[in-house]
C-alpha positions as CSV (number, residue, x, y, z in Angstrom):
1,M,1.8,-42.2,36.0
2,L,5.1,-40.4,35.5
3,I,6.7,-38.4,38.3
4,R,9.4,-36.0,37.1
5,E,11.1,-32.7,38.0
6,A,8.8,-29.8,37.7
7,T,9.7,-27.1,35.3
8,A,8.6,-23.5,34.9
9,A,6.5,-24.6,32.0
10,D,4.5,-26.7,34.5
11,W,3.2,-23.9,36.4
12,P,0.2,-22.9,34.3
13,E,-1.1,-26.5,34.9
14,I,-0.3,-26.5,38.7
15,W,-1.7,-23.0,39.5
16,P,-5.4,-23.8,38.9
17,F,-5.6,-26.7,41.3
18,L,-3.2,-25.2,43.8
19,R,-5.4,-22.1,43.8
20,R,-8.5,-24.1,44.3
21,I,-7.0,-26.1,47.2
22,V,-5.6,-23.1,49.0
23,A,-8.7,-21.1,48.4
24,A,-10.8,-23.8,50.1
25,G,-8.9,-23.2,53.3
26,E,-9.1,-26.8,54.5
27,T,-5.6,-28.2,54.3
28,Y,-3.0,-25.4,53.8
29,T,-1.8,-22.8,56.1
30,W,-1.3,-20.3,53.2
31,P,-3.5,-17.3,52.9
32,R,-6.7,-18.4,51.1
33,D,-6.4,-15.4,48.7
34,V,-2.7,-16.0,47.8
35,D,-1.8,-14.4,44.5
36,E,-0.3,-16.3,41.7
37,A,3.2,-14.7,41.9
38,T,3.5,-15.5,45.7
39,A,2.2,-19.0,45.2
40,R,4.7,-19.6,42.4
41,R,7.5,-18.3,44.6
42,L,6.5,-20.5,47.5
43,W,6.0,-23.7,45.5
44,L,8.9,-23.3,43.0
45,P,11.6,-21.5,45.1
46,G,14.7,-23.0,43.5
47,P,17.7,-24.8,45.1
48,P,18.0,-26.4,47.6
49,A,14.3,-26.9,47.2
50,R,12.9,-28.9,44.4
51,A,9.5,-29.7,43.1
52,V,8.2,-32.7,41.1
53,V,4.9,-33.3,39.2
54,A,2.9,-36.5,38.5
55,V,1.4,-36.6,35.1
56,D,-0.7,-39.4,33.4
57,D,0.2,-41.0,30.0
58,A,-1.6,-38.1,28.2
59,G,0.5,-35.6,30.0
60,T,-2.3,-34.4,32.2
61,M,-1.1,-32.9,35.4
62,L,-2.3,-35.0,38.4
63,G,-0.3,-33.5,41.3
64,T,2.8,-32.0,42.5
65,A,5.1,-32.1,45.5
66,K,7.9,-29.9,46.9
67,L,11.0,-31.1,48.9
68,A,13.2,-28.8,50.8
69,P,15.3,-28.7,54.0
70,N,13.0,-28.3,57.0
71,Q,15.5,-25.8,58.6
72,L,18.7,-24.0,57.7
73,G,22.2,-24.7,58.8
74,P,22.5,-27.4,61.4
75,G,18.9,-28.5,60.8
76,D,19.2,-28.9,57.1
77,H,19.5,-32.8,57.3
78,V,15.8,-33.0,58.0
79,A,13.6,-32.7,54.9
80,N,10.2,-31.1,54.6
81,A,7.7,-31.8,51.9
82,S,4.4,-30.4,50.7
83,F,1.9,-32.1,48.4
84,M,-1.0,-31.0,46.2
85,V,-3.1,-33.4,44.2
86,S,-5.5,-32.1,41.6
87,P,-9.1,-32.7,42.9
88,A,-9.8,-34.3,39.5
89,A,-7.2,-37.0,40.4
90,G,-8.3,-37.7,43.9
91,G,-8.6,-41.3,45.0
92,R,-6.2,-42.5,42.2
93,G,-3.1,-43.1,44.4
94,V,-1.4,-39.9,43.2
95,G,-0.7,-38.7,46.8
96,R,0.7,-42.0,47.8
97,A,3.0,-42.2,44.7
98,L,4.2,-38.6,45.2
99,G,4.8,-39.4,48.9
100,A,6.8,-42.5,48.1
101,H,8.7,-40.7,45.3
102,V,9.7,-37.8,47.6
103,L,10.8,-40.1,50.4
104,D,13.1,-41.9,47.9
105,L,14.3,-38.5,46.6
106,A,15.0,-37.3,50.2
107,R,16.9,-40.4,51.0
108,A,19.0,-40.1,47.8
109,E,19.8,-36.6,48.6
110,G,21.2,-37.5,52.0
111,Y,18.3,-36.4,54.3
112,R,18.2,-38.4,57.6
113,A,14.5,-37.7,58.3
114,M,11.4,-36.0,57.0
115,Q,9.0,-33.7,59.0
116,F,5.8,-32.2,58.2
117,N,5.2,-29.1,60.4
118,A,1.5,-28.5,59.9
119,V,-0.7,-31.4,58.9
120,V,-4.3,-30.3,59.5
121,A,-5.7,-32.9,61.9
122,S,-9.1,-32.9,60.2
123,N,-7.5,-33.8,56.9
124,E,-8.1,-37.5,57.7
125,R,-7.0,-38.8,54.3
126,A,-3.6,-37.0,54.5
127,V,-3.1,-38.2,58.1
128,A,-3.9,-41.7,57.2
129,L,-1.7,-41.6,54.3
130,W,1.3,-40.3,56.2
131,R,0.7,-42.9,58.9
132,S,0.7,-45.7,56.3
133,L,4.1,-44.4,55.1
134,D,5.5,-44.8,58.6
135,F,5.1,-41.1,59.8
136,A,4.4,-40.6,63.5
137,V,2.7,-37.7,65.1
138,V,5.4,-36.2,67.3
139,G,3.6,-33.0,68.3
140,R,0.2,-31.4,68.2
141,I,-0.6,-27.6,68.1
142,P,-4.0,-27.4,69.7
143,E,-6.5,-25.3,67.6
144,G,-3.5,-24.2,65.4
145,F,-5.6,-24.0,62.2
146,R,-8.8,-22.0,61.4
147,H,-10.9,-24.4,59.3
148,P,-13.6,-22.6,57.3
149,S,-16.4,-25.0,58.5
150,R,-15.0,-26.9,61.5
151,G,-13.6,-23.8,63.3
152,Y,-10.4,-24.2,65.2
153,V,-8.7,-27.6,64.7
154,D,-5.3,-29.1,65.6
155,L,-2.3,-29.1,63.5
156,L,0.0,-32.2,63.7
157,V,3.7,-32.4,63.5
158,M,4.5,-35.6,61.8
159,H,8.0,-37.2,61.4
160,R,9.8,-40.3,60.2
161,R,13.4,-41.4,59.9
162,L,14.8,-42.2,56.5
C-alpha cells in the first residue's frame, strides 16, 4: 500500500466511505447526515492541517487520515488526528499503517505529542489499535456519545508523547 498526501482529486473516492462511516453513527461525533460540502471542509481544511490517503497497487482508495494541531496558539505543539478506513479494506492493516504514518509525520513536523479527543469506547478495534501504538487513556467522558444501538457510551481521550 502507498500512503501519500491527499489531493482535491481524491475527494470523490473518499466521500462514499466517509459518508457511510459517519452515517452509521458508531464511531464519529459528526452529524450522521453531514452534507458533502461540510464533510469536505472538515476533512480537507488546508494548512496547518493535512490529509493523507492510503491506496493499493491498483490505485484503489483504502483509507485516509487527517493531521492537525489539537489546539491553537500555545497548544499547537500537540497533534490531533482522525482516521477513516474504507469498510471494503477493513482488517487489512490499513488503520495501523495510517496510524504509524501519521505518527511519523507528526514527529517530523515537530509535534511533541498526539491526542485523540473523542475515541468511542465501544469502538474496540480502534481502542486496541491505539493502545498497541502506545496511546494511553488519559480521560473518559461518561456517556459522551449516543451510539445508535448501544445507547450512551463513553468517549475516551487518548494521548501519547512523540
